[in-house]
MARBA-3410 file (N, C-alpha, C, O; in Angstrom, 1 decimal):
209
22.4,185.7,-11.2,21.9,187.1,-11.0,22.2,187.9,-9.8,21.9,187.5,-8.7 ~ 22.9,189.1,-9.9,23.3,189.8,-9.4,22.5,190.8,-8.9,23.0,191.7,-8.2 ~ 20.9,192.8,-6.2,21.2,194.5,-5.8,19.8,194.0,-4.4,19.3,192.9,-4.1 ~ 19.7,194.6,-4.3,18.8,195.4,-3.1,17.8,195.2,-2.5,17.7,195.3,-1.3 ~ 16.7,194.7,-3.8,15.1,194.8,-3.8,15.6,193.0,-2.7,16.7,192.5,-2.5
14.6,192.7,-2.3,14.5,191.0,-1.9,13.0,190.4,-3.2,12.1,190.9,-3.7 ~ 13.4,189.4,-3.3,12.6,188.6,-4.4,11.2,188.6,-4.0,10.9,188.8,-2.8 ~ 10.4,188.3,-4.9,9.0,188.8,-4.5,8.4,187.8,-4.4,8.5,186.7,-4.9 ~ 7.4,188.4,-3.2,6.7,187.8,-2.3,5.3,188.6,-1.5,5.0,189.7,-2.1 ~ 4.8,188.3,-0.5,3.8,189.1,-0.5,3.7,190.6,-0.4,4.6,190.9,0.4
3.3,191.4,-0.7,3.6,192.5,-0.4,3.8,193.1,0.5,4.8,193.8,0.4 ~ 2.9,193.2,1.9,2.5,193.1,3.1,3.5,192.7,4.2,3.6,193.3,5.3 ~ 4.3,191.5,3.6,5.3,190.9,4.8,7.0,192.0,4.0,8.1,192.1,4.6 ~ 6.5,192.4,3.0,8.4,193.1,2.2,8.4,194.2,3.5,7.5,194.8,4.0 ~ 10.2,194.4,4.1,10.6,195.1,4.8,10.7,196.5,3.9,11.1,196.4,2.8
10.3,197.8,4.4,10.1,199.1,3.6,11.7,199.5,3.8,12.1,199.7,4.9 ~ 13.0,199.7,2.5,13.6,200.0,2.4,13.5,201.9,3.5,12.6,202.8,3.6 ~ 14.9,201.8,4.1,14.9,203.2,4.9,15.5,204.6,3.4,15.7,204.5,2.2 ~ 15.7,205.4,4.2,15.9,206.4,3.1,17.4,206.3,2.4,17.5,206.6,1.2 ~ 18.5,205.9,3.2,19.3,206.0,2.4,19.5,204.9,1.6,20.1,205.1,0.6
19.1,203.9,1.7,18.7,202.4,1.2,18.0,203.0,-0.4,18.3,202.8,-1.6 ~ 17.5,203.4,0.1,16.3,203.9,-0.9,17.3,204.9,-2.0,17.2,204.4,-3.1 ~ 17.9,205.8,-2.0,19.1,206.5,-2.5,20.0,205.8,-3.4,20.2,206.1,-4.5 ~ 20.8,204.4,-2.6,21.7,204.2,-3.2,21.3,202.9,-4.5,22.0,202.7,-5.4 ~ 20.1,202.4,-4.2,18.7,202.1,-5.1,18.8,202.8,-6.8,19.1,202.6,-7.9
18.2,203.8,-5.9,17.9,205.0,-7.3,19.5,205.3,-7.9,19.6,205.4,-9.1 ~ 20.2,205.4,-7.4,21.8,205.4,-8.0,22.7,204.3,-8.6,23.8,204.4,-9.2 ~ 21.8,203.3,-8.2,22.3,202.3,-8.8,21.0,201.8,-10.1,21.2,201.3,-11.3 ~ 19.7,202.2,-9.5,19.2,202.3,-11.2,19.8,203.0,-12.3,20.0,202.7,-13.5 ~ 20.2,204.1,-11.4,20.4,205.4,-12.7,21.4,205.0,-13.3,21.4,205.2,-14.5
22.4,204.4,-12.6,23.7,204.3,-13.9,23.6,202.5,-14.7,24.1,202.0,-15.7 ~ 22.8,202.0,-13.7,22.6,200.3,-15.1,21.7,201.0,-16.4,21.8,200.6,-17.5 ~ 20.8,202.0,-16.0,20.2,202.6,-16.9,20.5,203.2,-18.0,20.1,202.9,-19.1 ~ 21.7,204.9,-17.1,22.3,205.2,-18.2,23.4,204.0,-19.3,23.6,204.2,-20.5 ~ 23.8,202.8,-18.7,24.7,202.3,-19.7,23.9,201.2,-20.7,24.3,200.3,-21.4
22.9,201.5,-20.5,22.3,200.8,-20.8,21.8,201.2,-22.8,21.9,200.7,-23.9 ~ 21.2,202.7,-21.9,20.8,203.9,-22.9,21.6,204.1,-24.3,21.4,203.9,-25.5 ~ 23.1,204.6,-23.2,24.2,204.3,-23.9,25.1,203.5,-24.9,25.7,204.2,-25.8 ~ 25.5,201.5,-24.8,25.5,201.0,-25.5,24.6,200.8,-26.1,24.8,201.0,-27.3 ~ 22.9,200.4,-25.9,22.3,201.1,-27.4,22.6,201.9,-28.4,22.6,201.4,-29.6
23.0,203.2,-28.3,23.7,204.1,-29.3,24.8,203.9,-29.4,25.3,204.7,-30.2 ~ 25.4,203.3,-28.9,27.4,203.7,-29.8,27.5,202.0,-29.9,27.9,201.5,-31.0 ~ 27.1,201.4,-28.8,27.8,200.4,-28.5,28.8,199.7,-27.4,29.4,200.5,-26.7 ~ 29.0,198.6,-27.1,30.0,198.0,-25.6,31.3,198.8,-25.3,31.8,199.4,-24.4 ~ 31.4,198.6,-26.6,33.5,198.9,-26.5,33.7,200.5,-26.4,34.6,201.1,-25.7
32.8,201.1,-27.1,32.6,202.2,-27.1,32.1,203.6,-25.7,32.2,204.8,-25.4 ~ 31.8,202.6,-25.4,31.1,203.2,-24.1,31.7,203.4,-23.3,32.1,202.3,-22.9 ~ 32.3,204.8,-22.2,33.8,204.4,-21.0,32.6,204.9,-19.8,31.6,205.5,-19.6 ~ 33.5,204.1,-19.1,33.1,204.9,-16.8,32.3,206.5,-17.4,31.2,206.9,-17.1 ~ 33.0,206.9,-18.0,33.3,208.7,-17.6,32.6,208.8,-18.3,32.3,210.0,-17.9
31.8,208.5,-19.2,29.9,208.5,-20.4,29.5,208.3,-19.3,29.3,209.3,-18.6 ~ 29.2,207.3,-18.9,27.9,206.7,-17.5,28.4,207.1,-17.0,29.2,206.2,-17.3 ~ 29.1,208.0,-16.3,28.5,209.2,-14.8,28.0,210.1,-15.1,27.2,210.7,-14.3 ~ 28.4,210.5,-16.4,28.0,211.8,-16.5,26.4,211.7,-16.6,25.5,212.3,-16.1 ~ 26.4,210.7,-17.4,24.8,210.1,-17.8,24.2,210.5,-17.0,23.4,211.4,-17.0
24.6,209.5,-16.1,23.9,209.1,-14.5,23.6,210.3,-13.9,22.5,210.5,-13.5 ~ 24.5,211.2,-13.9,24.9,212.7,-12.8,25.7,212.4,-12.0,25.7,213.3,-11.1 ~ 26.7,211.4,-11.8,27.3,211.3,-10.8,28.9,211.0,-10.8,29.4,210.4,-11.8 ~ 29.4,211.2,-10.2,31.1,210.5,-10.7,31.3,209.7,-11.0,30.5,208.8,-10.6 ~ 32.7,209.4,-12.0,33.3,207.6,-11.6,33.5,206.9,-10.9,33.6,205.7,-11.1
33.9,207.7,-9.6,34.5,207.1,-8.3,32.8,206.3,-7.8,32.8,205.2,-7.3 ~ 31.7,207.0,-7.9,30.5,206.6,-7.4,30.4,205.5,-8.3,29.6,204.7,-7.9 ~ 30.7,205.2,-9.2,30.0,204.1,-10.5,31.0,202.8,-10.0,30.8,201.5,-10.0 ~ 32.2,203.5,-9.6,33.1,201.9,-9.5,32.6,201.5,-7.8,32.6,200.3,-7.4 ~ 32.2,203.1,-6.9,31.8,202.1,-5.6,30.7,201.6,-6.0,30.6,200.9,-5.0
29.3,201.3,-6.8,28.8,200.8,-6.6,29.0,199.3,-8.0,28.3,198.3,-7.9 ~ 29.9,199.4,-8.9,29.9,198.8,-9.4,31.1,198.9,-10.0,31.4,199.7,-10.8 ~ 32.4,197.3,-9.3,33.8,197.5,-9.5,34.3,197.7,-10.5,35.3,198.4,-10.5 ~ 33.7,197.3,-11.8,33.4,197.1,-13.5,32.8,197.3,-14.4,31.7,196.8,-14.1 ~ 32.7,197.9,-15.8,32.1,197.7,-16.6,30.8,196.7,-16.6,29.6,196.8,-16.6
31.6,195.8,-16.7,31.0,194.6,-16.8,29.7,194.1,-15.2,28.6,193.6,-15.0 ~ 30.4,194.6,-14.8,29.4,194.5,-13.7,28.5,194.9,-14.0,27.5,194.2,-14.0 ~ 28.5,195.9,-14.1,26.5,197.4,-14.2,26.4,196.2,-15.1,26.6,195.2,-14.5 ~ 26.2,196.1,-16.2,25.5,195.7,-17.3,24.9,193.8,-16.9,24.1,193.2,-17.6 ~ 25.7,193.1,-15.6,25.2,191.6,-15.4,24.5,191.9,-13.8,23.7,191.0,-13.4
24.8,193.0,-13.0,24.0,193.0,-12.0,22.7,193.5,-12.6,22.4,194.1,-13.6 ~ 21.8,192.8,-11.5,20.2,193.1,-11.1,19.5,193.4,-10.0,20.2,193.9,-9.1 ~ 18.8,193.3,-9.8,18.5,193.4,-8.1,18.3,192.2,-7.4,18.2,192.3,-6.1 ~ 18.2,191.4,-7.8,18.3,189.5,-7.2,20.1,189.3,-7.0,20.9,188.8,-7.9 ~ 20.7,190.1,-5.4,22.1,189.7,-5.7,22.2,188.1,-5.1,21.4,187.2,-5.5
23.2,187.8,-4.1,23.5,186.7,-3.8,23.0,186.5,-2.8,22.4,185.5,-2.8 ~ 22.8,187.3,-1.7,22.5,187.2,-0.3,20.6,187.4,-0.1,20.2,186.9,1.0 ~ 19.8,187.9,-1.0,18.8,187.7,-1.2,18.6,186.4,-1.7,17.8,185.7,-1.0 ~ 19.2,185.8,-2.9,19.2,184.4,-3.1,19.6,183.8,-2.3,19.1,182.7,-2.6 ~ 20.4,183.5,-1.0,20.1,182.9,0.1,19.8,182.9,0.4,19.4,181.8,0.6
18.9,184.2,1.3,17.7,184.0,2.1,16.9,183.0,1.5,16.7,181.9,2.0 ~ 16.3,183.6,0.3,15.2,183.2,-0.4,15.4,181.3,-0.1,14.5,180.6,0.5 ~ 16.6,180.9,-0.5,17.0,179.8,-0.6,16.3,179.0,1.4,15.4,178.4,1.9 ~ 17.3,179.5,1.5,16.7,179.4,3.5,15.3,179.4,3.8,14.9,178.8,4.8 ~ 14.0,180.4,2.9,13.1,180.3,3.4,12.1,179.0,3.0,10.9,178.9,3.2
13.0,178.2,2.2,11.6,177.3,1.3,11.5,176.3,2.0,12.6,176.1,2.5 ~ 10.6,175.6,2.3,10.4,174.6,3.5,11.8,173.6,3.6,12.8,173.6,2.9 ~ 11.6,172.9,4.9,12.9,172.1,5.3,13.0,171.2,4.7,13.9,170.9,3.9 ~ 11.9,170.4,4.8,11.6,169.2,3.7,12.2,168.9,1.9,12.5,167.8,1.4 ~ 12.2,170.1,1.3,11.9,170.2,0.1,13.4,169.9,-0.4,14.3,170.7,-0.1
13.6,168.7,-1.1,14.7,168.6,-2.2,15.8,169.9,-2.6,15.3,170.9,-3.1 ~ 17.1,169.6,-2.4,17.9,171.0,-2.6,18.0,171.1,-3.9,18.9,171.8,-4.0 ~ 17.5,170.8,-4.9,17.0,170.6,-6.3,15.6,171.9,-6.3,15.4,173.0,-6.9 ~ 15.0,171.4,-5.7,13.6,172.2,-5.7,13.6,173.3,-5.4,12.9,174.2,-6.0 ~ 14.4,173.6,-4.1,14.7,174.3,-3.8,14.9,175.5,-4.7,14.0,176.2,-5.1
15.9,175.7,-5.0,16.6,176.3,-5.9,16.2,176.9,-7.5,16.3,177.9,-8.1 ~ 15.5,175.5,-7.9,14.5,175.4,-9.0,13.7,176.3,-8.9,13.3,177.0,-9.8 ~ 13.1,176.5,-7.3,11.7,177.6,-7.3,12.2,178.9,-7.2,11.6,179.8,-7.8 ~ 13.5,179.4,-6.3,14.3,180.6,-6.5,15.1,180.9,-7.4,15.8,181.9,-7.3 ~ 15.3,180.2,-8.3,15.9,180.9,-10.0,15.0,180.7,-10.6,15.3,181.2,-11.7
13.5,180.3,-10.8,12.2,180.4,-12.0,12.0,182.0,-11.1,12.4,183.0,-11.7 ~ 11.5,181.9,-10.0,10.8,183.5,-9.2,12.2,184.8,-9.8,12.2,185.9,-10.5 ~ 13.1,184.1,-9.1,14.3,185.5,-9.9,13.5,186.0,-11.2,13.0,187.1,-11.3 ~ 13.8,184.6,-12.5,13.6,185.2,-13.9,12.3,185.9,-13.6,12.2,187.1,-13.3 ~ 11.3,185.0,-13.6,9.8,185.5,-14.4,9.7,187.0,-13.6,9.1,187.8,-14.2
10.6,187.4,-11.7,10.0,188.8,-11.9,11.3,189.7,-12.6,11.2,191.0,-12.5 ~ 12.3,189.2,-13.2,13.5,190.1,-14.2,12.6,190.4,-15.2,12.3,191.6,-15.3 ~ 12.2,189.4,-16.2,11.5,189.3,-17.3,9.9,190.2,-17.3,9.3,190.5,-18.3 ~ 9.5,190.6,-15.7,8.7,190.8,-15.4,8.8,192.8,-15.3,8.0,193.6,-15.6 ~ 10.0,192.9,-14.7,10.3,194.3,-14.4,10.7,194.9,-15.2,10.4,196.0,-15.6
11.9,193.7,-15.5,13.3,194.5,-16.6,13.4,193.8,-17.5,14.4,193.2,-17.7 ~ 12.3,193.7,-18.5,12.3,192.4,-20.3,13.4,193.0,-20.2,14.3,192.4,-19.6 ~ 13.7,194.8,-21.2,14.3,195.3,-21.5,15.7,194.8,-21.1,16.3,194.1,-21.9 ~ 16.2,195.0,-20.3,18.1,195.5,-20.0,17.6,193.7,-20.2,17.6,193.2,-21.3 ~ 17.3,193.2,-19.1,17.4,191.5,-19.5,17.6,190.8,-21.2,18.2,189.7,-21.4
17.0,191.7,-22.2,17.1,191.3,-23.6,18.7,191.5,-24.3,19.1,190.9,-25.3 ~ 19.3,192.6,-23.4,20.2,193.5,-23.7,21.7,192.7,-23.2,22.5,192.5,-24.0 ~ 22.0,192.3,-21.5,22.7,191.4,-20.8,22.7,190.7,-21.7,23.6,190.9,-22.5 ~ 21.5,189.4,-22.1,21.6,188.4,-22.9,22.7,188.4,-24.2,23.3,187.5,-24.8 ~ 22.6,189.9,-24.3,23.0,189.8,-26.1,24.6,189.6,-26.0,25.3,188.7,-26.5
25.2,191.0,-24.8,26.2,191.2,-24.0,27.4,189.6,-24.4,28.3,189.3,-25.1 ~ 26.5,189.1,-23.1,26.6,188.0,-22.6,27.9,187.2,-23.7,29.1,186.9,-23.6 ~ 26.2,187.0,-25.1,27.2,186.4,-26.4,28.2,187.3,-27.0,29.3,186.9,-27.2 ~ 28.0,188.1,-27.2,28.7,188.7,-28.3,29.9,189.6,-27.8,30.9,189.8,-28.5 ~ 29.6,190.1,-25.9,30.9,190.6,-25.6,32.0,189.5,-25.1,31.5,188.9,-24.1
33.4,189.0,-25.6,34.2,188.2,-23.9,34.1,188.6,-22.6,34.0,188.0,-21.6 ~ 34.3,190.2,-22.7,34.5,189.8,-21.2,33.2,190.6,-20.4,33.5,191.4,-19.6 ~ 32.1,190.6,-20.6,31.3,190.0,-20.4,30.8,188.7,-20.2,29.9,188.6,-19.4 ~ 31.1,187.7,-20.8,30.5,186.6,-20.6,32.2,185.9,-19.3,32.1,185.2,-18.3 ~ 33.2,186.3,-19.9,33.8,185.9,-18.7,33.8,186.2,-17.2,34.3,185.7,-16.2
32.9,187.3,-17.3,32.3,188.4,-15.8,31.7,187.5,-15.7,31.9,186.8,-14.7 ~ 30.9,187.2,-16.3,29.8,186.3,-16.1,29.8,185.4,-15.4,29.0,185.3,-14.5 ~ 30.7,184.4,-15.6,31.1,183.2,-14.8,32.1,183.4,-13.9,32.0,182.5,-13.0 ~ 33.0,184.1,-13.8,33.6,184.8,-12.1,32.4,184.8,-11.7,32.2,183.8,-11.1 ~ 31.4,185.6,-11.8,30.4,186.0,-10.7,29.3,184.7,-10.4,28.8,184.5,-9.2
29.0,183.8,-11.4,28.6,182.5,-10.9,29.1,182.0,-10.6,28.3,181.0,-10.5 ~ 30.8,181.5,-10.1,31.1,180.9,-9.8,31.2,181.5,-8.0,31.4,180.6,-7.2 ~ 31.1,182.5,-7.8,31.4,183.6,-6.4,30.0,183.0,-6.2,30.1,182.2,-5.2 ~ 28.8,183.1,-6.8,27.4,182.9,-6.6,27.3,181.3,-5.5,27.0,181.0,-4.3 ~ 27.6,180.5,-7.0,26.8,178.5,-6.3,28.0,178.3,-5.1,27.6,177.4,-4.3
29.8,179.3,-4.5,30.0,179.1,-3.1,29.6,179.8,-2.3,30.3,179.6,-1.3 ~ 28.4,181.0,-2.1,27.4,181.4,-1.4,26.5,181.1,-1.0,26.0,181.4,0.1 ~ 25.9,180.0,-2.3,24.6,178.9,-2.0,24.8,178.1,-1.3,24.0,177.5,-0.7 ~ 26.7,177.8,-1.4,26.7,176.2,-0.7,26.1,176.5,0.8,25.3,175.7,1.3 ~ 26.5,177.6,1.3,26.1,177.9,3.0,24.7,176.9,2.9,24.4,175.8,3.3
23.8,178.3,1.8,22.7,177.6,2.9,22.0,176.2,1.9,20.9,175.8,2.2 ~ 22.4,175.8,1.2,22.5,174.0,1.1,22.8,173.4,1.5,21.9,172.5,1.8 ~ 24.1,173.2,1.9,24.8,172.9,3.4,24.2,173.1,4.3,24.1,172.0,4.9 ~ 23.6,173.8,4.9,22.8,173.8,6.1,21.8,173.0,6.5,21.3,172.6,7.5 ~ 21.3,172.6,4.5,19.5,172.3,4.3,19.9,170.3,4.5,19.3,169.3,4.9
21.4,170.5,3.9,21.3,169.3,3.9,22.4,168.3,4.9,22.6,167.1,4.8 ~ 22.8,169.0,5.6,23.6,168.9,7.4,25.0,168.4,6.6,25.5,167.5,7.2 ~ 25.8,169.1,5.4,26.3,168.7,5.6,27.4,169.9,5.8,27.0,171.0,6.1 ~ 28.7,169.7,5.6,29.5,171.4,5.5,29.7,172.0,4.6,30.2,171.1,3.8 ~ 29.6,173.1,4.0,30.1,173.9,2.8,30.7,173.6,1.6,30.5,173.7,0.4
31.8,173.1,2.4,33.4,172.7,2.1,33.0,171.4,1.3,33.4,171.3,0.1 ~ 32.0,170.2,2.1,32.0,169.3,1.0,31.7,169.4,-0.5,30.8,170.0,-1.0 ~ 33.0,168.2,-1.1,32.2,168.0,-2.4,30.8,168.5,-3.6,30.4,169.2,-4.5 ~ 30.6,167.7,-2.9,29.1,167.6,-3.5,28.1,168.2,-3.5,27.0,168.1,-3.9 ~ 29.3,169.3,-2.3,27.9,170.0,-2.2,28.3,171.0,-3.3,27.5,171.5,-4.0
29.5,171.4,-3.3,30.0,172.3,-4.6,30.0,172.5,-5.7,30.0,173.5,-6.4 ~ 30.3,170.9,-6.0,29.4,170.8,-7.3,27.7,170.8,-7.7,27.2,171.0,-8.9 ~ 27.0,170.5,-6.5,25.5,170.5,-6.9,25.7,172.1,-7.0,25.9,172.5,-8.1 ~ 25.7,172.8,-6.2,25.3,174.0,-6.6,25.9,175.3,-7.4,25.4,176.4,-7.6 ~ 27.8,174.7,-8.0,27.7,175.0,-8.8,27.4,174.3,-10.3,27.7,174.7,-11.4
26.8,173.5,-10.1,26.2,172.5,-11.6,25.3,173.8,-11.7,25.3,174.8,-12.4 ~ 24.6,173.5,-10.6,23.2,174.6,-11.1,23.7,175.9,-11.5,23.3,176.4,-12.6 ~ 24.3,176.3,-11.1,24.8,177.8,-12.0,25.3,177.9,-12.8,25.5,179.0,-13.4 ~ 25.9,176.7,-13.3,26.7,176.3,-15.0,25.1,176.4,-15.7,24.6,177.0,-16.6 ~ 24.6,175.8,-14.9,23.2,175.6,-16.0,22.2,176.2,-16.2,21.2,175.9,-16.9
22.4,177.7,-15.2,21.7,179.3,-15.8,22.8,179.5,-16.8,22.5,179.8,-18.0 ~ 24.0,179.4,-16.2,24.5,180.0,-17.6,24.7,179.7,-19.0,25.2,180.4,-19.9 ~ 24.1,178.4,-19.1,23.8,177.6,-20.3,22.7,178.2,-20.6,22.8,178.4,-21.8 ~ 21.9,178.6,-20.2,20.5,178.3,-20.2,20.2,180.1,-21.0,19.5,180.4,-21.9 ~ 21.0,181.0,-20.2,21.4,182.3,-20.8,21.6,182.6,-22.2,21.0,183.3,-23.0
23.3,181.5,-21.9,23.2,181.9,-24.1,22.8,181.4,-24.1,21.8,182.1,-23.6 ~ 22.2,180.1,-24.2,21.3,179.3,-25.0,20.1,180.0,-26.2,19.8,180.0,-27.4 ~ 19.6,180.8,-24.7,18.2,181.9,-24.6,18.7,183.3,-26.0,18.5,183.5,-27.1 ~ 19.2,183.5,-25.3,20.4,184.9,-26.4,20.8,183.9,-28.2,20.5,184.4,-29.3 ~ 21.4,182.8,-28.1,21.7,182.3,-29.5,20.5,181.5,-30.5,20.8,180.9,-31.6
19.2,181.6,-29.9,18.2,181.2,-30.3,17.1,182.7,-30.2,15.9,182.6,-30.0 ~ 18.2,184.4,-30.4,16.9,184.9,-30.4,15.5,185.5,-29.4,14.6,186.3,-29.7 ~ 15.8,184.9,-28.5,15.2,185.0,-27.1,13.8,185.0,-26.9,12.9,185.5,-26.2 ~ 13.8,183.7,-28.2,12.0,183.4,-28.6,11.6,181.8,-27.6,10.6,181.3,-27.8 ~ 12.4,181.3,-26.8,11.6,180.7,-26.1,11.0,181.1,-24.9,10.4,182.1,-25.1
11.0,180.7,-24.0,10.4,181.1,-22.6,10.9,180.9,-21.8,10.6,179.8,-21.2 ~ 11.9,181.9,-21.2,13.4,181.2,-20.0,13.5,180.9,-19.3,14.6,180.6,-18.9 ~ 12.6,180.9,-18.6,11.5,180.1,-16.7,11.5,178.5,-17.3,12.0,177.6,-16.6 ~ 11.0,178.3,-18.3,10.8,177.0,-19.3,12.4,176.7,-19.4,12.7,175.7,-18.8 ~ 13.1,177.2,-19.9,14.0,176.6,-20.0,15.0,176.4,-19.1,16.1,176.0,-19.5
14.8,176.7,-18.0,15.5,176.3,-17.2,15.1,175.6,-16.4,15.9,174.8,-15.9 ~ 13.8,175.7,-16.0,13.1,173.8,-15.4,14.0,172.9,-16.6,14.8,172.0,-16.2 ~ 13.8,173.1,-17.7,14.8,171.9,-19.0,16.3,171.7,-18.0,17.0,170.6,-17.9 ~ 16.4,172.3,-17.8,17.9,172.8,-17.5,18.4,171.8,-16.3,19.3,171.1,-16.2 ~ 16.9,172.3,-15.1,17.6,171.5,-14.2,17.1,170.2,-14.7,17.8,169.2,-14.7
16.0,170.2,-15.2,14.7,168.6,-15.1,16.7,167.3,-15.9,16.7,166.1,-15.7 ~ 17.9,168.3,-16.7,18.6,167.5,-17.2,19.8,167.5,-16.2,20.9,167.0,-16.5 ~ 19.5,168.0,-15.2,20.8,167.5,-14.0,19.6,166.6,-13.2,20.1,165.7,-12.5 ~ 18.3,166.6,-13.1,18.0,165.5,-12.2,18.0,164.8,-12.7,18.1,163.8,-11.9 ~ 17.8,164.5,-14.0,17.4,162.9,-14.4,18.3,162.6,-15.5,17.9,161.9,-16.4
19.8,163.1,-15.6,20.6,163.2,-17.0,20.5,163.0,-18.5,20.0,164.0,-18.9 ~ 20.6,162.2,-19.3,20.2,162.8,-20.6,20.3,161.1,-20.9,21.3,160.4,-20.9 ~ 19.2,160.9,-21.0,18.3,159.4,-21.8,19.1,159.5,-23.3,19.2,160.4,-24.1 ~ 19.4,158.2,-23.2,19.9,157.2,-24.5,19.1,157.1,-25.7,19.4,156.4,-26.6
END
């Protein structure tokens, strides 16, 4: 899950975005919404960055400044890596690492389902249907796992380069990737947050015979 809004919590405690941050967020959202409209109308492959820029009323260079690739536009949401890292660090100190990640991932999934359900539905279909989108998703989740390993390492007293830490965070992100693909393969009929729980339960307990 990759932008600038914090994970949901008490509104009274949320920091207010400055004018510059609000303008940047508005631009990001406009680019993303334009992209989804165009893809709905004409398909992913036929949609160009130039068309996206025109529909969002920005320049192509602006699109690339916010999103390095077209795949990043459809894969990015308002829950970027630093936000998730901060959310993990805010969990109770004595909470097991898997439970901390479970809580943060469920919170993010539930928020996106509530705020951007159509985007999430379309994004998961593109992950399933477009090889370039799926490949980029795999890349970004690997990058996210490395970043989150810092928070996990700090919480466990280990080094972020520790093999077990890297395997743990990579496994959780790989589970999230498979959950998303599974959800799309099954016509998005099941509760995505429940599927996240099921996937993490399998990491915790393994497969029973």
